[in-house]
N, C-alpha and C positions, 0 to 999 in steps of 0.2 A: 530588438535583434530578430532577424528573420527566423533563425533556428529556434528561438524561444517561442515565437508564435506558432511554428510548426509543431513543436512539442506539446503546447497547450491544446492545439486542435487534435493532435493524435490521441491525447488522453480523453478528450471529449468523445471522439468517435468510438474509441474502445468501450467506454462506459455505455454508450447508447445502443450500439448495434453488434457488439462482439458476441458470438455464440459460445456457450460453455463447452470446453473440450470434453470428449468422451474417452473411450479406451482406444489406445493406439493399436493399429493392426497393420497387416501387410498393405502396401500401396494399392489402393483400389484404382484400376485403370480409368474408369469413367470419371471418378471424382478428380483424379490427378489431371486428366485431360482438360476438364473444365477449369480447374484452378490455374493451370499453366496458361490456358487461353485468356482468361480474364486478367491475369497478372501482366501478360504481354500487351493486351489491349490498353490497360491502364497506364503502362509505362510508355508505350509508343503510339497509341492510337487515340480513339475518340472516347471522351467521357460520356457522350450521348449513348453510345452502344452499351456501356456498363449500366447507365441509368435505366435504359429500356428493359434490362433483364433483372432489375431489382424489384422485390415485392413492394406492395403498397406500404407495408410496415416500414421497410427500409427507406423508401422515398419520404415517408412522413417524418421519420427520425432525422433524416438529413436536411429536410426543409425544402430544397429545390435543387435543380441541376446546377445552378450558379455555385452553390457551396461545394458540390462535388468537383466542378471544374477548378475552383480555387484550391481545393485540397490536392488535386492532381498536379497543378502547376507548382504548388509549394514543395511537394515531394520531389518532383523532377528537378527543381531549382536547387533545393538544399542538398540532395544526395547524388544527383547525376544518374546516368544509366547503370543498369545491372551489369556486372562484369563476371560474376561467378555464382553458382548455386552450390551451397554447402550441404543442404539437407532438405528432404521432402518427407512428409508423412500425411496420411489420411486417417480420419476418425469418423465414427458414426455414433450419434446419441440423440435420443428423443426425435427420431425421424429426420434429423439433419445430418448431412454428409459434409465434413469439413476437410479442406485442404490447407496445409501450412507449409511454408518453405522459408528457409533462412538463406539469404543471398547477400553477397558482397557488392557494394556499389562504388562508383567512380571516386567518391570523396573519401573512401577508406572505411566507411561505416558498414556494418552488417544490419540488414533490416529483416524483420519477420513480416511476411505477407500471409494473411489468412482470409479464406473465403468459405462461407457455409451455404449449402444449397438445399432447397426443399425437394419434395418428390417430383415437382415439375421442372427441376433444374434451375428454378429462379433463385436469385441471390437473396439469402435471408440474413446474412451476416458478413461483415467485411471490416478488417482493420489492417493498418500498417503501423509498425512501431520499430524504433531503433533498438537493437539488442543492447541491453544495459551493460555497463562495465563498472567495476568497483571504483568509487571516486578516489582520486589521489588524496592522501592525508599526511600531514607532517606530525600527526599525533598517534601513530601506530604504537609507539612505545610509551605513551603518556600514562602516568599513574594518577588516578583520581586523588585529589587533595582532601576533599570532604569525606567523612566517614559515613558511608551510605548504608541504610537498611533497605530491604525490599519495601516498596510503597503500598503495601497491603498486608492484611492478616490472612492466615490460612494458606491452603494449597492452591497455587495458580499454575497455569501452563504457559510456557513460552511459545507463543505462536510464531513470532519472528524475533530472532536474536542471533547474533554471531557476526563474524567479520567477512563472510563470503556471501555472494548473491544467492547461492543455494540455501544458505541458512537465513538470510535476511535481505529482503528486497530493498530495504532502506539504504543498503550499502552503496547504491548508485548515486545517492544524494550527499553532497559534501557536508551540509549542515546536519543531516541525520545519519551520518556515516555509521554510527554505533547505536542506533535506536533500538527500542524493544516494543513489541506489542504483546500484551498479556491477556489471557482469558481464563475462565474456570472451566475445566472439562471433567465430566463424569461419565464413565462407561463409554469413552471415546466420542462423546458429543458435548457441545458447548451449551446445549439447551435441553429443556424437557419438551415432551410432546412433539409437535411438528415445527416448532420454532418460528411460527408466524407472528408472534407478539413479542415486543421488546421484553416484557416481563417473563417470557419463557427462558431467557438466557440467565445462566447461573451467576454471572458476574454483575448483572444489572442491579444497580443501587447499592452495590457493596462499597463500604468506606474506602476512600483513597487517602493514604497517609503521607505526611511530609517525610521524605527519605533522609532528611538531615535538618539540623538547625539552619535557618536562613531567613531572608527577608523577601516578602512578596513584592516583586517589581512589575508584575503584570497579572491581571486577572480579567477573565471575560465570563459573564453569565448571562442568561436570558435568551440564548439561542435554542431553537427547538431541537429535540431529539429526532433524528431523521427516521422516517418509516423505513422498515426493512426493504432493501432494494433501491433506495434513493440515497444520494450522497450530496453534500454541500461542498463542491470543489472551490467555491469562492471564499469560504471561511474554513479552511482545512482542519485547523486545530479545534474548531467548535468552542465549547466552553472549556476554559483551561486556566491553569495557574503556572506562572513562571517564578521560580525562587532563585535569588542571588545567594549562592553558598559561599561567597568569598573567593579570592584567588582567581578571579575571572572565570568562575564556573557557574553556569546557569542551567537549571534543570526545568524541563517542560513536562507537565502532566496534562494530557489532553483527552478530549471526547467525554468530558464530564456531563453528568445529567443536568438538564435544565433546572435551574433553581436550587442547585445543591452546593454551589461554591460557598464555603464557610469562612473564608478569609478575606481581608481587605487589603487594598494597595498600601504598601509601606509597613504593614504589620510584620512583626517578628513572629516566626513560628518555631516550635520545638520539634525535634525528631519524633515521629510517631503521632503527631497531632493530625486530626482529620482535616483535610483541606477541601473535600468534596466527595461526590459519589460517582461511581462508574456509570457512564451513560452511552449515548450513541449520537452525540452532536458532531457537526462538522463533516469531514470527508471520511465517513466511517460506514463500512458495509454491515457491521453487526456490533453489538455492545462489546467493548474491550477498552483496555487502558493502553495508551501510547505514552512512552517515556523516552526522552533523550536529553543529553547534555550538549551544550555548545558554548562557544567563547563569548557570545553576546546574548542579550535578552530579546532580540528581534528575530522572529521566525524567518529563516531563509537568509539572514544577513551574517551569520557567524559560521565558524568551523566546528564540526562535530567533535566531541570529546568522548573517549571511553568512559563508561559508567561502571565502575567496579564495586559491587556490593560486598558487604561483610557479613560473616556469621549466618550462613543460610545452608540449607540442604538442597541438593539438586539430584533428583531421582534417588534420594536416600543418602547420598554421599555428602559428608560435611565439607563445606567450602568456607575457609576462613576469609578468603577474598577471591572474587572471581567475576566473570562476565557470563551470565546465563546464556544458554544456546538453544536454538529452536528445538522443540520436542521435549525439553526437560520440564519436569514438574518441580516447582521450587516452593520453599517455605522458610520464613525467618526462624532461626533457632529459638529465639525468645518466645515465639508463638507455640512451639512444640512444648515448651516448659510450662506454659500457662495451664 
């Protein structure tokens, strides 16, 4: 499908050349003028003109003018012309000035356009992406059949979790509609020192536990742990385990450390059994644990299911059954009692 191809290319472009946002400020006239100018050129004019104003780093990341022209044609074909501008802002960070706008397009989609400019006004960063919306789900009222415990010991932080996009960016994906990402955080940081080594991260190599009794229906090991700043979009789950919990409930535990998967296909596992270690394999920006439930064991082929855990504390409050939310620190009650 054309739209799928566009979406994949958009993700690639964002990873390669998007600049990190800084602190929002009042609209800077010069940055806003440049951003509006290049947005207009990209939508209505020549890709060559945009290419000529790109830095060597940008041109190298894109490969050649042909790729930029293809991207331009894909955007125009998929979304049509811009019909309204909903929001504009400018930011400045690390010597880069960034312009971002949210605009409505002819096909009914909202797009985010972002340009980053260096001191010489050359283009140092650029991406376009569709504004995500929460995926439709027939399982909003679903009650998890399996008795789930948290899949780790000790205190972990919910980095992404919840049912809204503000709480959980996974909510835009039908299969990962109710997914979680967990890290360990201390003194507001997920790592010690400057965080340049995988071993600096507090959750690195921590045991990952089976959240319920089940059968291993898929397991992958042997994929490398990605260096910080690099991600493997072709094998997004990295090293992972999928458990069949019965009642058409399948749970995914992903981004495990290379060589750590401790279970075999077809093996029965007990709740609390170690299935691997936390790592940074797959499409992962830093060591963390990804967990989600869906209706099938094939990644991307099923519908997401709520994963309600039992007997845990969230920010100190006892939860007999619940869905952890972004920002909470959680721990299984049985781990407190040990």
